[in-house]
Each structure stands twice: as C-alpha cells, then as structure tokens.
C-alpha positions as a Markdown table, in Angstrom:
| # | Residue | x | y | z |
|---|---|---|---|---|
| 1 | Met | 8.9 | 32.8 | -26.2 |
| 2 | Ser | 8.5 | 34.7 | -29.1 |
| 3 | Asn | 7.6 | 38.7 | -28.7 |
| 4 | Gly | 4.2 | 38.6 | -30.2 |
| 5 | Ser | 3.4 | 35.8 | -27.7 |
| 6 | Thr | 4.3 | 37.9 | -24.8 |
| 7 | Leu | 2.2 | 40.7 | -26.2 |
| 8 | Lys | -0.8 | 38.5 | -26.6 |
| 9 | Lys | -0.3 | 37.0 | -23.2 |
| 10 | Leu | 0.1 | 40.6 | -21.4 |
| 11 | Asn | -3.2 | 41.6 | -23.8 |
| 12 | Asp | -5.2 | 38.6 | -22.3 |
| 13 | Ser | -4.2 | 38.8 | -18.7 |
| 14 | Val | -4.8 | 42.9 | -18.3 |
| 15 | Pro | -6.6 | 44.3 | -21.2 |
| 16 | Leu | -6.3 | 47.8 | -21.8 |
| 17 | Leu | -9.3 | 49.9 | -23.6 |
| 18 | Ser | -8.6 | 52.8 | -25.9 |
| 19 | Val | -11.2 | 55.5 | -25.6 |
| 20 | Asp | -12.8 | 54.4 | -28.5 |
| 21 | Asp | -13.2 | 50.7 | -27.0 |
| 22 | Ala | -13.8 | 52.2 | -23.5 |
| 23 | Ala | -16.8 | 54.2 | -25.1 |
| 24 | Leu | -18.3 | 51.3 | -27.0 |
| 25 | Tyr | -18.1 | 49.0 | -23.6 |
| 26 | Leu | -19.5 | 51.7 | -21.4 |
| 27 | Asn | -22.2 | 52.8 | -24.5 |
| 28 | Ile | -21.3 | 56.7 | -24.0 |
| 29 | Pro | -19.8 | 58.9 | -26.3 |
| 30 | Lys | -16.1 | 59.5 | -26.5 |
| 31 | Ser | -16.2 | 63.0 | -25.6 |
| 32 | Thr | -17.7 | 61.8 | -22.1 |
| 33 | Ile | -14.5 | 59.1 | -21.8 |
| 34 | Tyr | -12.2 | 62.0 | -22.7 |
| 35 | Met | -13.6 | 64.3 | -19.9 |
| 36 | Leu | -14.2 | 61.7 | -17.5 |
| 37 | Cys | -10.4 | 61.0 | -17.7 |
| 38 | Lys | -9.2 | 64.4 | -18.0 |
| 39 | Arg | -11.2 | 64.8 | -14.6 |
| 40 | Arg | -9.9 | 61.6 | -13.0 |
| 41 | Ile | -13.3 | 60.4 | -12.1 |
| 42 | Ile | -12.8 | 57.3 | -14.2 |
| 43 | Pro | -9.8 | 55.2 | -13.3 |
| 44 | Cys | -7.4 | 55.4 | -16.3 |
| 45 | Val | -3.8 | 56.3 | -17.2 |
| 46 | Lys | -2.2 | 58.3 | -20.1 |
| 47 | Ile | 0.4 | 56.7 | -22.4 |
| 48 | Gly | 1.9 | 59.3 | -24.2 |
| 49 | Lys | -1.3 | 61.0 | -26.0 |
| 50 | His | -3.4 | 58.4 | -25.3 |
| 51 | Trp | -5.7 | 57.4 | -22.7 |
| 52 | Arg | -6.2 | 53.9 | -21.4 |
| 53 | Cys | -8.7 | 52.3 | -19.2 |
| 54 | Ser | -8.3 | 48.6 | -17.8 |
| 55 | Lys | -11.5 | 46.8 | -18.1 |
| 56 | Asp | -11.1 | 45.3 | -14.9 |
| 57 | Thr | -10.5 | 48.6 | -13.2 |
| 58 | Leu | -13.7 | 49.7 | -15.3 |
| 59 | Asp | -15.9 | 46.8 | -14.1 |
| 60 | Lys | -14.7 | 47.5 | -10.6 |
| 61 | Trp | -15.4 | 51.2 | -10.8 |
| 62 | Ile | -19.0 | 50.7 | -12.2 |
| 63 | Ala | -19.8 | 48.1 | -9.4 |
| 64 | Glu | -18.8 | 50.7 | -6.9 |
| 65 | Gln | -20.4 | 53.7 | -8.2 |
| 66 | Ser | -23.5 | 51.5 | -8.3 |
| 67 | Gln | -23.7 | 51.1 | -4.8 |
| 68 | Lys | -23.1 | 54.7 | -4.0 |
| 69 | Pro | -26.8 | 56.5 | -3.0 |
| 70 | Cys | -28.0 | 59.0 | -5.7 |
| 71 | Thr | -27.3 | 62.5 | -4.7 |
| 72 | Asp | -29.3 | 64.2 | -7.4 |
C-alpha cells in the first residue's frame, strides 16, 4: 500500500477538521472555534500550532450539549 493510500484511508476513518472546516461545519466564526478550543470547551487537539477537531467527536459533543438543560 502506498503512502498516499494509507493517508486517504486514515482520513476516511477519522476525519480531523481544521479550524476553518470546523467553523464551516458548525456555522460559527473561526474566532469562536479558537476560543472554544483554547478554553477546552469543545473536544479538540493541538498539533504543532494547529487546532484540529474530530468530526465524529464534535457530533457526539453536540448531541450531549443538546440534552443538557439551558441555564440562561
């Protein structure tokens, strides 16, 4: 298996979203994604200087948040 095929297979099984992709996916500003990542409010990982979020983990987090009662 070539290196490109391995990378594609990894990306297909565990998609990691960049801040830009996560902002588009959640329909919120990039600055909000950065703030949520820095405060560890959303599940994410910092790889070097770059924040990454797993789409599956974000989906689970959103489902958990929607089940919590509003405190506002």
